[in-house]
C-alpha positions in Angstrom: 86.0 121.1 134.9 84.5 117.8 136.0 83.5 117.1 132.4 87.1 117.6 131.3 88.4 115.2 134.0 85.8 112.6 133.0 86.8 112.9 129.3 90.5 112.6 130.3 89.7 109.5 132.4 87.9 107.9 129.5 90.9 108.7 127.2 93.3 107.1 129.6 91.1 104.1 130.0 90.8 103.7 126.3 94.5 104.0 125.8 95.1 101.4 128.4 92.6 99.0 126.9 93.9 99.5 123.3 97.5 99.2 124.6 96.7 96.1 126.5 95.1 94.6 123.4 98.1 95.5 121.3 100.4 93.7 123.7 98.6 90.4 123.1 98.9 88.7 119.8 95.8 88.0 117.8 95.7 84.2 117.4 93.9 82.0 114.9 94.0 78.2 115.0 93.3 76.1 111.9 93.0 72.3 111.8 94.2 71.2 108.3 93.4 67.7 107.0 96.5 67.8 104.8 99.3 70.4 104.5 101.6 70.7 101.5 105.1 71.5 102.8 106.5 73.2 99.7 110.0 73.5 101.2 110.4 69.8 101.8 108.2 68.7 99.0 106.0 66.5 101.2 102.5 66.3 102.5 101.7 66.4 106.2 98.4 64.9 107.6 96.1 66.4 110.3 98.0 69.5 111.3 97.3 72.4 113.7 98.4 75.7 112.1 98.8 78.5 114.7 98.7 82.1 113.4 99.7 85.0 115.5 99.4 88.6 114.3 99.2 87.6 110.7 102.2 85.2 110.6 102.6 81.5 111.0 103.6 80.8 114.6 103.7 77.0 114.4 102.8 74.0 112.4 102.4 70.7 114.3 100.4 67.5 114.5 96.9 68.1 115.7 96.8 67.3 119.5 94.6 64.7 121.1 93.2 67.4 123.4 92.7 70.3 121.0 92.3 73.9 122.2 89.0 75.8 121.8 88.1 78.0 118.8 89.8 76.0 116.1 88.7 76.6 112.5 87.9 73.2 111.0 89.6 72.8 107.7 90.1 69.1 108.2 88.3 68.2 104.9 90.8 70.3 102.9 94.3 70.4 101.6 96.0 73.6 102.8 99.0 75.2 101.1 100.6 78.6 100.9 98.9 81.4 98.9 99.7 81.2 95.3 102.0 83.7 93.6 102.0 84.8 89.9 105.3 86.4 88.8 104.2 87.8 85.5 101.0 89.9 85.7 99.6 93.1 84.3 96.8 94.1 86.7 96.3 97.7 85.7 93.9 98.5 82.8 91.9 96.4 80.4 92.9 93.0 79.2 94.3 92.7 75.7 91.8 93.2 72.8 91.8 93.4 69.0 92.4 97.2 69.2 96.1 97.9 69.3 95.4 101.5 70.3 93.2 100.5 73.2 95.6 101.9 75.9 95.0 105.3 74.4 91.3 105.1 74.8 91.4 104.9 78.6 92.5 107.2 81.4 94.9 106.7 84.3 91.9 106.9 86.7 90.0 104.3 84.8 93.0 102.0 84.4 93.5 102.1 88.2 89.9 101.4 88.9 89.9 98.5 86.5 93.1 97.3 88.2 91.3 97.3 91.6 88.7 94.9 90.2 91.4 92.8 88.6 93.3 92.6 91.8 90.2 91.4 93.7 89.6 88.7 91.2 93.1 87.4 91.4 93.1 87.4 95.3 89.8 85.5 95.4 91.3 83.0 93.0 93.9 82.2 95.6 96.8 84.4 94.4 98.0 86.3 97.4 101.2 87.8 95.8 101.8 89.1 92.3 104.8 90.5 90.5 103.4 93.1 88.1 105.8 93.4 85.2 104.8 96.7 83.6 102.0 99.1 82.9 101.8 101.5 79.9 101.0 104.4 82.2 103.9 104.9 84.5 103.4 104.2 88.2 99.7 103.3 88.0 100.9 99.9 89.1 102.6 101.5 92.1 99.4 103.3 93.0 97.5 100.1 93.0 100.2 98.3 95.1 100.0 101.1 97.7 96.2 101.1 97.8 96.3 97.3 98.5 99.0 97.6 101.1 97.0 100.3 103.0 93.9 98.2 102.9 91.9 100.6 100.7 91.7 97.9 97.9 91.4 94.1 98.1 94.1 92.4 96.2 97.4 90.4 96.2 100.6 91.8 97.7 102.2 93.5 94.7 105.8 94.0 93.5 105.8 96.4 90.6 108.0 97.6 87.7 106.6 101.1 87.3 106.9 101.1 83.5 108.8 99.3 80.7 112.4 100.2 79.8 112.2 99.9 76.1 113.7 101.3 72.9 111.7 103.8 70.8 109.1 101.8 68.9 110.1 98.6 70.8 108.2 95.9 72.5 107.2 98.1 75.5 105.7 100.9 73.4 102.1 101.6 72.3 102.5 101.0 68.5 100.3 100.4 65.5 98.7 103.8 65.4 98.9 106.4 62.6 102.3 108.2 62.3 100.9 111.5 63.6 99.3 110.1 66.7 101.2 111.4 69.8 101.5 108.9 72.6 101.3 110.6 76.0 104.5 111.2 77.9 103.3 109.1 80.8 103.3 106.1 78.5 106.9 106.7 77.4 108.6 107.2 80.8 110.9 104.2 80.2 111.9 104.8 76.6 115.7 104.6 76.4 117.9 104.4 73.3 121.4 104.3 74.8 123.3 103.0 77.7 123.2 106.4 79.4 119.5 106.7 78.8 118.9 103.2 80.2 120.7 104.2 83.4 118.7 107.4 83.7 115.4 105.7 83.1 116.2 103.0 85.6 117.1 105.6 88.3 113.9 107.5 87.6 111.7 104.5 87.8 113.2 103.3 91.0 113.0 106.8 92.5 109.3 106.9 91.4 108.4 103.8 93.4 109.3 100.8 91.2 110.3 97.6 93.2 112.4 96.2 90.3 113.1 97.0 86.6 111.5 95.4 83.6 113.7 95.6 80.4 112.2 94.7 77.0 115.2 93.0 75.6 113.5 91.7 72.4 110.4 92.4 70.3 107.0 91.2 71.5 104.2 89.0 70.2 101.5 91.5 71.1 103.3 94.7 70.0 102.6 95.6 66.4 105.7 96.1 64.2 108.1 94.3 66.5 109.8 90.8 66.0 109.9 88.5 69.0 113.2 86.9 67.9 115.0 90.2 67.3 117.1 91.8 70.0 116.3 95.4 70.9 119.0 96.0 73.5 122.7 95.2 73.6 124.3 93.3 76.5 126.0 96.5 77.6 122.7 98.4 77.7 120.9 95.6 79.7 123.9 95.5 82.1 123.5 99.2 82.7 120.0 98.6 84.0 121.2 95.6 86.1 123.9 97.7 87.7 121.7 100.6 88.5 119.1 98.3 90.0 121.7 96.4 92.0 123.0 99.6 93.4 119.6 100.1 94.9 119.2 96.6 96.1 116.9 95.2 93.4 117.0 93.4 90.1 116.0 93.3 86.4 113.4 91.1 84.8 114.1 90.8 81.1 111.3 90.3 78.6 113.2 88.1 76.0 111.7 85.8 73.4 114.7 85.5 71.0 117.7 83.2 71.7 120.3 85.9 71.4 118.3 88.4 73.5 118.0 85.7 76.2 121.7 85.1 76.2 122.5 88.8 76.4 120.1 89.3 79.3 121.5 86.3 81.2 125.1 87.4 80.7 124.2 90.9 81.7 122.9 89.7 85.0 119.1 89.8 84.7 117.4 87.9 87.5 114.7 86.5 85.3 113.9 85.8 81.7 110.2 86.4 80.8 108.7 84.3 78.1 111.9 82.6 76.8 110.2 81.4 73.6 113.3 80.7 71.6 115.5 79.5 74.5 118.1 77.2 73.2 120.6 74.8 74.8 123.3 77.4 75.1 120.8 79.7 76.8 119.7 76.9 79.2 123.3 76.2 80.1 123.9 79.9 80.7 120.8 80.1 82.9 121.9 77.1 84.9 125.4 78.7 85.4 124.0 82.1 86.5 121.1 80.8 88.5 118.7 82.9 86.3 115.0 82.3 86.6 112.7 81.4 83.8 109.1 82.7 83.9 107.3 81.3 80.9 103.6 81.9 80.1 103.0 78.4 78.6 99.2 78.7 78.8 98.8 82.0 77.1 99.3 80.9 73.5 96.1 78.8 73.5 94.0 81.7 74.8 95.4 84.2 72.3 94.8 81.8 69.4 91.2 81.0 70.4 90.0 84.5 71.5 92.1 86.3 68.9 90.6 84.4 66.0 87.1 84.8 67.5 87.4 88.5 68.0 89.4 89.4 64.9 92.8 90.3 66.4 95.4 91.5 63.9 96.8 88.8 61.6 100.4 89.9 62.6 99.6 89.1 66.3 98.0 85.8 65.5 100.9 84.8 63.3 103.6 85.7 65.9 101.6 83.8 68.6 101.6 80.7 66.5 105.3 81.0 65.7 106.2 81.2 69.4 103.7 79.0 71.3 104.9 75.5 70.6 108.6 76.3 70.4 108.2 78.1 73.8 106.6 75.0 75.4 109.4 72.7 74.0 112.0 75.1 75.4 110.2 75.0 78.7 110.3 71.2 78.7 114.0 71.2 78.1 114.6 73.8 80.8 112.6 71.7 83.4 114.7 68.6 82.4 117.9 70.6 82.8 117.0 71.9 86.2 116.7 75.6 85.4 115.1 77.8 88.1 111.4 78.2 87.2 108.8 80.4 88.7 105.1 80.6 87.9 104.1 83.5 85.7 101.1 83.7 83.3 101.0 87.1 81.7 97.5 87.7 83.1 96.1 90.8 81.6 96.4 89.1 78.2 93.6 86.8 79.5 91.1 87.7 82.3 92.6 87.9 85.8 91.5 85.2 88.2 92.0 82.4 85.7 95.8 82.3 86.5 95.6 78.7 87.8 94.8 77.4 84.3 98.5 77.3 83.6 99.3 74.6 86.2 98.0 71.9 83.9 100.2 73.2 81.1 103.3 73.2 83.2 102.7 69.5 84.1 102.0 68.6 80.5 105.4 70.1 79.5 107.5 68.4 82.1 106.9 69.4 85.7 105.5 67.1 88.4 102.5 68.5 90.3 104.7 69.3 93.3 107.2 71.2 91.1 104.3 73.2 89.6 103.0 74.1 93.0 106.5 75.0 94.3 107.0 77.2 91.2 104.0 79.3 92.5 104.9 79.3 96.1 108.4 78.9 97.6 110.2 79.3 94.2 108.3 82.4 93.4 109.3 83.7 96.8 113.0 82.8 96.0 112.8 84.7 92.7 111.7 87.8 94.7 114.3 87.2 97.4 111.5 87.0 100.0 111.5 83.3 100.9 112.0 84.3 104.6 108.7 86.2 104.5 106.3 84.5 102.1 105.9 81.4 100.0 105.7 78.6 102.6 103.9 77.7 105.8 107.0 77.7 108.0 107.1 79.6 111.3 107.7 83.4 110.9 106.2 83.5 107.4 103.2 85.6 106.5 99.9 83.7 107.0 99.0 83.5 103.3 97.0 80.2 102.9 94.5 78.6 100.6 92.3 75.6 101.3 91.4 73.2 98.5 88.6 70.6 98.5 90.5 67.6 97.3 94.1 66.8 96.5 95.7 69.2 94.0 98.7 66.8 93.7 96.3 64.2 92.2 94.2 66.8 90.2 96.1 70.0 89.7 93.0 71.7 88.2 91.6 71.8 91.7 93.7 74.9 92.2 91.4 76.5 89.7 88.0 74.9 90.6 88.4 73.6 94.2 89.6 76.6 96.3 87.2 77.0 99.2 89.2 79.4 101.4 91.8 82.1 101.0 93.7 83.9 103.7 96.2 86.7 103.4 98.3 88.0 106.3 96.1 86.0 108.6 92.8 87.6 107.5 90.2 85.5 105.9 89.4 86.8 102.4 86.9 84.1 101.5 86.1 81.0 103.4 83.9 77.9 103.8 
């Protein structure tokens, strides 16, 4: 009986200690030499960042009499963790084999996704919007594994699968006519307004955070034409309405000018790619507050690696047809004041190289501050999460990166100069 009493006493003591610990916030103090305030678009010098329980508690000038235990990041520029709004983390990166998705398994795709997620996080990207996987809900499984701490990676918002027409831009195509594509790779196929509504409901019920509609053909999908519309405005609106009824939104893959206009009028929150965006489409996007997520780096990678590795001629041709016109459309959209969020289509190129795109965004019209804002506060606004992530304001999650040097003077430092990454107040990598 004495042993039982002793055990109970130890349990009570342990509960008291753990309860007492939980009542006190875990605090981290960081001295930052420079802080990029992405909300105000300014740089602050010599700041003390106070983090409590994984969130920013305060940001203030470093005091003359500093507290003990401060992490010294005074040699560095500190800014919010970066965010990529167009990624494909699950499975292999794009290759010359159009049937490659059929040569893997769901388990293998998920495991590769875990490695991809780690690479992206260590490159300073603490949040990702993952805009579609061929195997339905493998992206949701990866998201949940990251959220539970089983896998290291960025915070993920996922589409679950593509909503696409039969044989459209979101399908596995280019195989022999008698090859049967697995059902799990066709969960979002919908060929009418009613089917679009049904697939949207199923994807959201299955764990998708938002809906990805393939409104036009695709560069990397054999047998489709990027400029050609694949859904009517009514069909896209059906997805928008179903998503809105569940508190979320639609991202529309749209290269062609008419497909872009249909998606904007239907209420899509973002246009992905936007290659043939014209002045009418830009005006519509301004009027509706639609976001543009344009992968303006990707064309160079596809051309270089595709030619080296013998990608299909059709893919290389479509890439050439869309690359420069997309960049010029991006320049006009920047000049017109369209909402723009950072998105790279990682998964076409290796994950972790996402920051290569910043230089392209500056080359085609953005200032360095605008490019950084596109991957921080503006990406958060696209997600509707600006009160939670995307800046170093009090109450936001403590997602931070430290850069050796000034990325506003040399934007490529966001690729080469990151020395520390923190997500939710936990140091992922550090000096």
